[in-house]
C-alpha positions in Angstrom: 14.4 5.6 -267.8 10.9 6.4 -267.2 8.5 3.7 -267.5 6.1 3.5 -270.4 2.8 5.3 -269.8 -0.5 3.4 -269.1 -2.6 2.8 -272.1 -6.0 1.6 -272.9 -7.0 -2.0 -272.4 -7.0 -2.9 -276.0 -3.3 -1.9 -276.3 -0.1 -3.2 -274.6 -0.5 -3.2 -270.8 1.9 -0.9 -268.9 4.6 -2.5 -266.5 5.9 -1.2 -263.6 5.0 1.3 -260.8 5.5 5.0 -261.6 3.8 6.6 -258.5 6.4 8.4 -256.2 5.6 7.2 -252.6 5.4 10.8 -251.0 8.1 11.7 -247.9 5.6 10.7 -245.2 5.0 7.5 -246.2 8.8 6.8 -246.2 8.9 8.3 -242.5 6.0 5.9 -241.4 7.5 3.0 -243.1 11.3 3.7 -241.6 9.5 4.3 -237.9 7.6 1.3 -238.0 10.1 -0.9 -239.1 12.4 0.4 -236.0 9.7 -0.2 -234.0 9.0 -3.7 -235.0 12.7 -4.5 -234.6 12.9 -3.0 -231.3 9.7 -5.1 -230.3 11.1 -8.5 -231.6 14.7 -7.7 -230.0 13.7 -6.1 -226.5 14.4 -9.3 -224.5 18.0 -9.5 -225.7 21.1 -8.4 -223.4 25.0 -8.4 -223.0 26.6 -11.7 -223.5 29.9 -13.5 -224.4 32.7 -11.4 -225.5 30.3 -8.3 -225.4 31.3 -8.4 -221.7 35.0 -8.9 -222.7 35.2 -5.7 -224.6 33.5 -3.9 -222.7 35.8 -4.3 -219.7 38.6 -3.7 -221.7 37.2 -0.5 -222.7 36.5 0.6 -219.0 39.8 -0.5 -218.2 41.6 1.7 -221.3 42.3 4.9 -222.0 41.2 6.5 -225.3 44.5 6.0 -227.4 45.2 5.2 -231.1 46.5 2.0 -229.4 43.1 0.9 -227.4 41.3 1.3 -231.0 43.5 -0.5 -233.0 43.8 -3.5 -230.7 41.9 -6.6 -232.4 38.4 -7.9 -231.6 39.9 -11.4 -231.7 41.0 -11.1 -235.6 39.1 -7.9 -236.4 40.0 -4.5 -236.9 37.0 -2.4 -235.5 38.1 1.2 -233.9 34.5 2.0 -234.7 33.5 -0.8 -232.5 35.9 -0.1 -229.8 35.2 3.3 -230.0 31.5 2.3 -229.5 32.4 0.4 -226.6 34.2 3.0 -224.8 31.5 5.8 -225.2 29.0 3.2 -223.8 31.4 2.3 -220.6 31.6 5.8 -219.6 28.5 7.5 -220.4 26.1 4.3 -219.4 28.3 1.6 -217.7 26.1 -1.7 -217.3 22.9 0.4 -218.5 21.6 -1.9 -221.4 18.5 0.3 -222.1 21.4 3.0 -223.2 23.0 0.1 -225.6 19.8 -1.2 -227.2 18.9 2.4 -228.0 22.4 2.8 -229.8 21.8 -0.6 -231.5 18.2 0.9 -232.5 19.7 4.1 -233.7 22.6 2.4 -235.7 19.8 0.1 -237.3 17.7 3.1 -238.1 20.7 4.9 -240.1 21.4 1.7 -241.6 17.7 1.5 -243.2 18.1 5.4 -244.0 21.2 4.5 -245.8 19.5 1.5 -248.0 16.5 3.4 -248.5 19.1 6.4 -249.7 21.0 3.9 -251.9 17.5 2.2 -253.4 16.3 5.5 -254.2 19.4 6.3 -255.9 19.8 3.4 -257.8 16.2 3.0 -258.5 14.4 6.3 -258.2 11.6 7.0 -255.9 9.2 4.3 -256.5 7.2 2.2 -254.9 9.8 -0.9 -255.4 12.6 1.3 -253.6 10.0 1.3 -250.8 9.2 -2.5 -250.8 12.9 -3.3 -250.9 13.5 -0.8 -247.9 10.6 -2.9 -245.9 12.0 -5.9 -246.8 15.8 -5.1 -245.7 14.7 -3.6 -242.6 12.7 -6.5 -241.6 15.0 -9.5 -242.5 16.5 -12.4 -240.6 19.9 -10.9 -241.6 19.6 -7.7 -239.7 17.3 -9.6 -236.8 20.5 -11.6 -236.3 22.7 -8.9 -235.6 20.5 -7.2 -233.2 20.5 -9.6 -230.8 24.4 -9.2 -229.8 25.6 -5.9 -229.0 29.4 -6.3 -230.4 28.2 -7.7 -233.7 26.1 -4.6 -233.9 28.4 -2.3 -233.2 31.0 -4.5 -235.3 29.2 -5.1 -238.3 25.9 -2.6 -238.6 28.5 0.6 -239.2 30.3 -1.2 -241.9 27.1 -2.1 -244.1 25.3 1.3 -243.1 28.6 3.4 -244.0 28.7 1.1 -247.1 25.3 1.7 -248.2 25.8 5.5 -247.7 29.2 5.2 -249.7 27.2 3.7 -252.6 24.3 6.2 -252.2 26.5 8.8 -252.6 28.3 7.9 -255.5 25.1 6.6 -257.4 23.7 10.3 -257.0 27.3 11.7 -258.0 27.2 9.8 -261.0 23.8 10.8 -262.0 24.2 14.6 -260.7 28.1 15.1 -260.9 27.9 17.5 -257.8 31.4 16.4 -256.2 30.2 16.9 -252.8 28.4 13.6 -252.9 31.3 12.0 -254.3 33.4 13.2 -251.0 30.5 12.1 -248.6 31.0 8.7 -250.5 34.7 8.4 -249.9 34.1 9.5 -246.1 31.8 7.0 -245.8 33.3 4.1 -247.5 36.7 5.0 -245.2 34.2 4.8 -242.1 33.0 1.4 -243.0 36.3 -0.1 -243.3 37.2 1.1 -240.0 34.4 -1.1 -238.8 34.8 -4.5 -240.4 36.7 -6.4 -243.0 33.2 -7.6 -244.9 33.7 -3.7 -246.0 36.6 -4.4 -247.9 34.4 -6.3 -250.6 32.0 -3.4 -251.0 34.5 -1.3 -253.1 35.0 -3.8 -255.7 31.0 -4.9 -255.4 30.6 -1.2 -256.6 32.8 -1.2 -259.2 30.9 -4.1 -260.6 27.9 -3.0 -260.4 28.7 0.4 -262.1 30.3 -1.5 -264.9 27.9 -4.6 -265.4 24.8 -3.2 -264.5 24.4 0.6 -265.0 26.7 0.7 -268.1 24.1 0.1 -271.2 27.1 -0.8 -273.1 28.5 -4.4 -272.4 32.1 -4.6 -273.8 35.2 -4.2 -272.4 36.4 -0.9 -274.2 33.2 0.7 -272.6 34.1 -0.7 -269.2 37.5 0.9 -269.8 36.4 4.5 -270.6 33.9 4.5 -267.4 36.7 3.5 -265.2 39.3 6.3 -266.7 36.3 8.9 -267.1 35.8 8.2 -263.5 39.3 7.5 -262.6 39.7 9.5 -259.4 37.0 8.2 -257.9 38.1 4.9 -258.2 41.4 5.7 -257.3 40.6 6.6 -253.9 38.2 3.6 -253.6 41.1 1.4 -254.6 44.0 3.1 -252.7 41.4 2.7 -249.6 40.6 -1.1 -250.0 44.5 -1.9 -250.8 45.2 -0.1 -247.4 42.6 -2.3 -245.8 43.8 -5.1 -246.9 47.4 -4.7 -246.3 46.3 -3.5 -243.0 43.9 -6.4 -242.2 46.5 -9.2 -243.3 49.5 -7.7 -241.6 48.0 -6.9 -238.2 44.8 -9.0 -237.4 44.9 -12.3 -239.9 45.4 -15.5 -238.5 46.8 -17.9 -241.2 45.4 -21.1 -241.1 45.5 -24.5 -243.2 42.9 -24.3 -246.4 39.8 -26.6 -246.6 40.0 -29.4 -249.0 38.1 -28.7 -252.3 35.3 -31.3 -251.3 34.6 -29.3 -247.8 34.4 -26.5 -249.7 32.1 -27.9 -252.2 30.0 -29.0 -249.2 30.3 -25.3 -247.6 29.1 -23.3 -250.2 26.1 -25.7 -250.8 25.3 -25.2 -247.3 25.9 -21.4 -247.2 24.1 -20.7 -250.4 21.1 -23.5 -250.8 20.6 -24.3 -247.1 21.2 -20.9 -245.3 21.1 -17.8 -247.6 18.3 -17.9 -250.0 16.0 -19.2 -247.5 16.7 -16.7 -245.1 15.9 -14.0 -247.9 12.3 -15.7 -247.8 12.4 -15.7 -243.7 13.1 -19.3 -243.2 16.3 -19.8 -241.0 18.2 -23.3 -240.6 18.7 -25.2 -238.3 16.4 -22.9 -235.7 13.0 -23.5 -237.8 12.1 -27.2 -238.0 10.8 -26.9 -241.4 13.7 -24.9 -242.8 16.0 -27.8 -244.0 13.0 -30.0 -245.3 13.7 -31.0 -249.2 10.1 -29.5 -249.8 11.2 -25.9 -248.6 14.8 -26.0 -250.5 12.9 -27.3 -253.4 10.6 -24.7 -253.2 12.8 -21.5 -252.5 15.1 -22.7 -255.3 11.9 -23.1 -257.8 10.4 -19.4 -256.6 14.3 -17.9 -257.1 14.6 -19.5 -260.8 11.3 -18.5 -261.7 11.8 -14.5 -260.3 15.1 -15.0 -262.5 13.7 -16.3 -265.8 10.8 -14.2 -265.4 12.5 -11.1 -265.1 15.2 -11.9 -267.9 12.7 -12.8 -270.1 10.8 -9.2 -269.7 13.7 -6.8 -269.5 16.7 -7.0 -271.5 19.2 -6.2 -269.4 18.1 -8.1 -266.2 20.6 -11.0 -266.4 23.1 -8.3 -265.5 21.5 -8.0 -262.1 21.5 -11.7 -261.5 25.1 -12.2 -262.5 26.2 -9.4 -260.2 24.4 -11.0 -257.4 26.0 -14.2 -258.1 29.6 -12.8 -257.8 28.8 -11.0 -254.7 27.4 -14.3 -253.3 30.0 -16.5 -254.7 33.0 -14.6 -253.7 31.5 -13.8 -250.2 31.0 -17.8 -249.9 34.4 -18.6 -250.8 36.3 -16.1 -248.7 34.3 -17.4 -245.8 35.0 -21.2 -246.8 38.4 -20.6 -247.1 38.9 -18.4 -244.0 36.5 -20.2 -241.8 35.9 -23.9 -242.6 39.1 -25.7 -241.9 38.7 -24.7 -238.0 35.0 -24.6 -237.6 33.6 -26.8 -240.2 30.0 -25.7 -241.3 28.8 -23.9 -238.5 30.0 -20.3 -240.2 28.0 -21.4 -243.2 24.7 -21.4 -241.3 25.6 -18.1 -239.6 23.6 -15.0 -240.9 26.2 -12.7 -239.3 28.7 -13.4 -242.5 26.0 -12.3 -245.3 25.0 -8.9 -244.2 26.8 -7.9 -247.6 24.9 -10.2 -250.1 21.8 -9.8 -248.1 21.2 -6.1 -249.2 23.0 -6.6 -252.6 20.5 -9.3 -252.9 17.9 -6.9 -252.6 19.1 -4.3 -254.3 19.9 -6.8 -257.7 16.0 -7.6 -257.5 15.3 -4.0 -257.9 17.9 -3.4 -260.4 16.2 -6.7 -262.7 12.4 -5.4 -262.1 13.0 -1.3 -262.9 12.9 0.2 -265.8 15.4 2.4 -265.0 18.2 0.3 -264.8 17.2 -2.7 -267.0 15.5 -1.5 -269.4 11.6 -1.3 -270.6 10.0 -4.3 -270.6 9.6 -6.1 -273.6 6.0 -5.3 -274.4 5.8 -8.7 -276.6 6.5 -10.8 -273.3 3.9 -8.5 -271.4 1.2 -9.4 -273.8 1.7 -12.9 -273.2 1.5 -12.7 -269.5 -2.0 -13.6 -268.3 -4.2 -10.7 -267.3 -4.2 -10.2 -263.6 -7.9 -8.2 -263.5 -10.1 -7.4 -260.5 -12.2 -9.1 -257.7 -15.4 -7.7 -258.7 -14.0 -5.1 -260.3 -13.0 -3.5 -257.4 -9.6 -5.0 -255.9 -6.7 -5.5 -258.1 -5.7 -8.7 -258.0 -2.3 -7.8 -257.7 -2.9 -6.4 -254.2 -4.5 -9.4 -253.3 -1.1 -11.4 -254.5 0.9 -8.8 -252.7 -1.3 -9.3 -249.5 -0.7 -13.0 -249.4 2.9 -12.6 -250.1 3.5 -10.1 -247.5 1.5 -12.1 -244.9 3.2 -15.2 -246.0 6.4 -13.7 -245.3 5.4 -12.2 -241.9 4.4 -15.3 -240.6 7.7 -17.0 -241.4 9.8 -14.5 -240.2 8.2 -14.3 -236.8 8.4 -18.4 -237.0 12.3 -18.2 -237.6 12.7 -15.0 -235.4 11.2 -17.0 -232.0 13.0 -20.0 -233.1 16.3 -17.9 -233.3 15.6 -16.2 -230.2 15.1 -19.5 -228.3 18.0 -20.8 -230.0 20.2 -18.3 -228.4 19.4 -18.4 -224.6 22.5 -16.9 -223.4 21.2 -13.6 -223.6 18.2 -14.0 -221.5 20.4 -16.0 -218.7 22.7 -13.0 -218.4 20.0 -10.5 -218.3 18.5 -12.6 -215.3 21.5 -13.3 -213.9 22.4 -9.5 -213.5 19.2 -8.4 -212.5 18.9 -10.4 -209.5 22.1 -9.4 -208.6 21.5 -5.7 -209.0 18.3 -6.2 -207.1 19.9 -7.7 -204.1 23.2 -5.7 -204.2 20.8 -2.4 -204.1 18.7 -4.0 -201.0 21.6 -4.7 -199.3 23.2 -1.1 -199.7 19.9 0.4 -198.7 20.4 -1.3 -195.4 24.1 0.0 -194.8 25.5 -3.5 -195.7 29.1 -2.9 -197.0 29.1 -6.0 -199.6 32.6 -7.4 -200.3 32.4 -10.3 -203.2 34.9 -13.1 -202.5 36.8 -13.1 -206.3 35.7 -16.3 -208.5 34.4 -17.0 -211.7 31.1 -16.0 -213.0 28.4 -18.0 -214.3 30.3 -20.2 -217.1 27.0 -19.6 -219.5 27.2 -15.7 -218.9 30.9 -15.3 -219.5 32.8 -18.5 -220.7 36.5 -19.5 -218.7 38.0 -19.1 -222.3 37.6 -15.7 -221.4 39.8 -15.2 -218.3 40.7 -13.3 -216.7 37.3 -11.6 -217.8 35.3 -13.9 -216.3 36.1 -13.1 -212.8 33.9 -11.5 -210.7 36.6 -8.3 -210.3 36.3 -7.8 -214.2 32.7 -8.5 -214.9 30.4 -7.1 -212.0 32.0 -3.8 -211.8 30.4 -2.8 -215.1 27.2 -3.0 -213.7 28.1 -1.7 -210.2 31.2 0.4 -209.9 31.3 0.6 -206.3 31.8 -3.0 -205.5 34.6 -4.2 -203.3 36.7 -7.9 -203.7 38.7 -10.0 -201.5 39.0 -7.1 -198.8 38.2 -6.4 -195.3 36.2 -4.9 -193.6 32.6 -5.9 -195.0 30.3 -8.6 -195.2 31.4 -11.4 -198.0 29.3 -12.7 -200.4 29.3 -15.0 -203.6 27.1 -15.0 -206.1 24.7 -17.9 -206.8 23.8 -19.3 -210.4 20.5 -17.3 -210.3 22.2 -14.0 -209.3 21.4 -14.0 -205.5 23.8 -12.7 -203.6 24.8 -15.6 -200.9 26.5 -14.5 -197.6 29.8 -16.7 -196.7 32.4 -16.9 -194.2 36.0 -18.8 -194.0 35.9 -21.7 -191.9 39.3 -21.4 -189.6 40.1 -25.0 -190.7 44.0 -23.9 -190.5 45.1 -20.9 -188.5 48.5 -19.1 -188.5 49.8 -16.3 -186.2 52.9 -15.4 -187.3 55.3 -14.0 -185.0 58.6 -12.1 -185.5 60.4 -15.5 -184.5 60.8 -18.5 -186.8 61.8 -21.1 -184.1 59.0 -23.5 -185.2 59.8 -22.9 -188.9 56.1 -21.9 -189.5 57.6 -18.7 -191.5 60.2 -18.2 -193.4 61.4 -14.7 -195.0 63.0 -14.1 -198.0 64.3 -10.6 -198.6 62.6 -9.0 -195.8 63.6 -8.0 -192.2 61.1 -8.8 -189.6 60.4 -5.8 -186.6 58.5 -6.1 -183.3 58.9 -8.1 -180.1 57.5 -11.7 -179.7 54.0 -12.5 -179.7 53.4 -9.8 -181.4 52.3 -9.4 -185.6 54.9 -10.6 -187.8 56.1 -6.9 -189.3 58.1 -7.0 -192.3 60.3 -4.5 -194.4 61.7 -5.5 -197.8 65.3 -5.4 -197.9 65.9 -6.8 -201.7 64.0 -7.4 -204.7 61.1 -9.9 -204.7 60.3 -10.1 -201.1 58.5 -13.2 -200.0 56.6 -14.5 -196.9 56.3 -18.2 -196.7 54.0 -19.7 -194.3 53.7 -23.4 -193.2 50.3 -24.7 -192.4 49.9 -26.7 -189.1 49.3 -29.7 -191.2 48.1 -29.8 -194.8 44.7 -29.2 -196.2 42.9 -30.6 -198.6 39.7 -29.9 -200.6 38.5 -27.3 -203.1 36.6 -24.1 -202.8 39.7 -23.0 -200.4 40.1 -19.4 -199.2 42.7 -17.8 -197.1 42.0 -14.5 -194.9 44.5 -12.4 -193.9 44.0 -9.5 -191.4 47.3 -7.1 -192.2 47.9 -3.4 -191.7 50.3 -1.4 -194.1 51.6 2.2 -194.6 51.2 1.6 -198.5 49.1 0.8 -201.2 50.0 -2.5 -203.5 48.7 -5.6 -205.1 50.0 -8.8 -203.0 50.9 -12.0 -204.8 50.2 -15.5 -203.2 51.7 -18.7 -204.3 50.9 -22.0 -202.8 52.8 -25.3 -202.3 50.8 -28.8 -202.6 54.0 -30.7 -202.5 56.1 -29.8 -205.4 56.8 -26.2 -205.1 55.5 -22.9 -205.0 52.8 -22.2 -207.2 51.2 -18.8 -208.1 48.0 -18.0 -207.5 45.7 -15.9 -210.4 46.1 -12.2 -209.1 43.0 -9.8 -208.4 42.9 -6.7 -209.1 41.9 -5.1 -205.8 44.8 -4.2 -203.8 46.1 -3.9 -200.2 46.1 -0.2 -198.5 46.3 1.6 -195.6 42.3 2.2 -195.1 41.7 -1.6 -195.1 42.0 -4.5 -192.1 42.5 -7.2 -194.3 42.1 -9.1 -197.6 40.9 -12.8 -198.9 42.8 -15.0 -201.5 41.1 -18.1 -203.6 43.3 -21.3 -203.2 42.2 -23.6 -205.8 44.6 -26.4 -205.4 43.9 -29.9 -204.0 46.5 -30.0 -201.2 47.9 -26.8 -199.3 51.1 -27.6 -197.2 52.5 -23.9 -197.4 51.5 -20.2 -198.8 53.6 -17.6 -200.0 52.8 -13.8 -199.7 55.0 -11.6 -201.7 55.1 -8.2 -204.1 55.8 -5.9 -200.9 56.9 -2.4 -202.5 60.6 -1.4 -201.4 60.1 1.1 -198.7 56.8 -0.4 -197.6 55.8 -1.8 -193.8 53.5 -4.5 -193.3 52.3 -6.3 -190.7 50.6 -9.7 -190.9 48.0 -9.8 -187.7 46.1 -13.4 -188.4 45.7 -16.0 -191.3 42.7 -18.2 -191.7 42.6 -21.0 -194.2 39.4 -22.8 -194.9 36.7 -24.2 -196.7 33.7 -21.8 -197.5 30.4 -21.7 -195.2 27.6 -20.8 -196.7 
């Protein structure tokens, strides 16, 4: 419905914007929004499970099994596909990854603009809401993390595209828009389970907000008239729910009513609504101050009451927002609160859907097109906003104050959130220094070999083992690296990322021969060849062959490595075990292998006491000679 025409000062005042923003202004706003977010987020980097999932993509083939592999408890073939493309097109290149993140943000921003125009019309209100969406703390939070962006932003972007397509079809009845909507919704369901709620929420928007008649009979007529659309949305939603609960959901005990109530209070009062105003708790010190919470509550209440007083159907938009926020909060509480307490209630990753719905509901409550024209009797009671010295509308001054205030709050919260999430900066510095040292050594002809061990825990936590090992981490950034092999100069990576040259001290030396008269060598499933004093050459004669070597005396201490000089005619991954006094215990295997073109290899032995070592996994039909074995502590 069009806004009422402007009248003279003696008659009722017009309420609402009517001027359509030109296309160039939309383009400018979208471009500036992307540039602003790029400037705010240019210091992020891969961290935590980014490198876990990217390494899985590097080691996998592009199959349906890889795409269906869970991201912990999430079904996200879209995110898996983005990981695969990144590691095979630009491995380790965060500039390309960040460009992809900004592209996803730009497309999502366009989808929001499309949805707001389809819902509210091409009005300054739609443009204003698009600006608010593009510069929100919710989106800012996503763009600091590759996996979160690739996992959640496509779900939101395609969900918005599905909404826009449906709304355009609803008004134009052009079926291609409905097909676009259904296709977009299907893609969003393949990105993140948050999209499951978007279908039911779209139905609520259609019935509760867009349908003028407020009755069950009217709603039934609407659903029947559009039955094929809702059958498509509903079928996909049910299939997504079945898929999630069948293959990805992990059952947990349910939280008590007290915890759910506390969770909801923190989620809605302390996190969600303050974040809409650019304030994030606990990162921003004043965010949880009672005065801040009260001010946000009073502002929200004032906007709701004023809009309800002005427009007869505005309450429906606020009812929809209450349902969306309430359902999202309860779903989050029942799935996360018992295990993680109140931490998820303060995490903006989980509020992406309610965040864009909040803006659209504000638009619906203030829009002539959706909530009906303003009640002229109420408009007449509003104080005249007037002009300053007859030139500048006071509304423009108020608008400037609001925008400037939000910008200040957003900037403070964004900086505080960046400082609180320090891991990306540490990971960036760690990898940058490593690559600089590695490139310098390679330019001088040094064949760099890393002794395999754990990456700095703040960069890749131990709970992600074995993906926190050098051989699962650094090849993503330097594909030509070698691990635990000779020849080559051996190094470790220091806490700051610098390459540190190391050698293995000859604390214990074993020179195996074909004779075992001193019981230093025990062969299981192997036959020995060669003469006395020559290297021990073995050929497997049975499955699971093992060479067990006794040290001249037990070796104590941590940070112990074993170097083995060998010659072999086969390529295979050896297995190692250590006896610390209570039998042989396997050592975690490395990815690197023994092969005919190498002369030796290393193995890390993280045991407090070493009495015997075992080498196994020799393939049947192979011939391997063990020449010299050194076991000792590292020398820096």
